C-alpha positions in Angstrom: 16.5 52.2 48.0 18.3 49.1 46.7 19.0 49.7 42.8 19.4 53.6 44.0 22.4 53.1 45.9 23.8 50.8 43.6 23.7 52.7 41.2 25.4 55.1 42.9 28.0 52.7 44.2 28.5 51.9 40.4 29.3 55.6 39.5 31.1 56.5 42.4 33.7 53.7 42.1 34.4 54.5 38.0 34.6 58.2 39.4 37.0 57.7 42.7 39.3 55.7 39.8 39.7 58.0 37.4 40.6 60.5 39.9 44.2 60.6 41.4 43.7 63.2 45.2 42.3 61.1 47.8 40.4 64.8 49.1 39.1 65.3 45.5 37.7 61.2 45.2 36.1 62.9 48.9 34.9 65.4 47.6 33.3 64.3 44.2 32.5 61.2 45.1 31.7 60.4 48.6 32.2 57.0 49.8 28.6 57.6 51.4 25.6 58.4 49.1 25.0 62.3 50.3 21.1 62.1 49.1 19.1 60.1 46.2 21.3 59.4 43.1 20.1 61.4 40.3 18.5 63.6 42.1 20.9 66.5 41.5 23.2 67.1 38.3 26.3 64.6 37.7 28.8 64.7 35.2 28.7 61.6 33.1 30.5 63.6 30.0 34.0 61.9 29.2 37.5 63.8 31.0 35.3 66.1 33.7 36.6 64.0 36.7 40.2 63.9 34.8 40.8 67.4 34.5 40.9 68.3 38.0 43.8 65.8 38.2 46.2 68.7 36.0 48.4 71.4 38.3 46.9 74.6 37.2 43.5 73.4 38.4 41.7 73.1 41.2 38.5 72.4 43.5 36.8 75.3 45.3 34.2 75.0 48.1 32.5 77.5 48.5 30.7 76.0 51.3 34.5 76.0 53.4 35.6 78.8 51.4 33.3 81.4 50.2 34.4 83.6 47.6 34.9 87.3 48.5 35.9 88.3 45.2 36.7 88.4 41.7 39.4 89.5 40.3 42.1 89.9 37.1 43.5 86.2 38.0 40.2 85.1 38.6 38.4 84.9 41.9 39.1 85.3 45.6 38.1 83.2 48.6 39.0 83.4 52.1 41.6 80.7 51.9 43.4 82.1 48.8 43.0 83.7 45.5 
């Protein structure tokens, strides 16, 4: 458990340093470890998290704002299109 927590902490700190937005940091790399590290697929790809810093990219959490439909512009959620 200690080694797993240490692995998560290392990954989390590195990932959070690459994100500019605090909300995204909390969603993509939460301070509190949500599950055992490595039991869910993690992205170790270079540049993946930096994409979320672009102005034309937004994170959609379908648990918070479910997808209502697919449109010509993209997706429409309960919050926006």
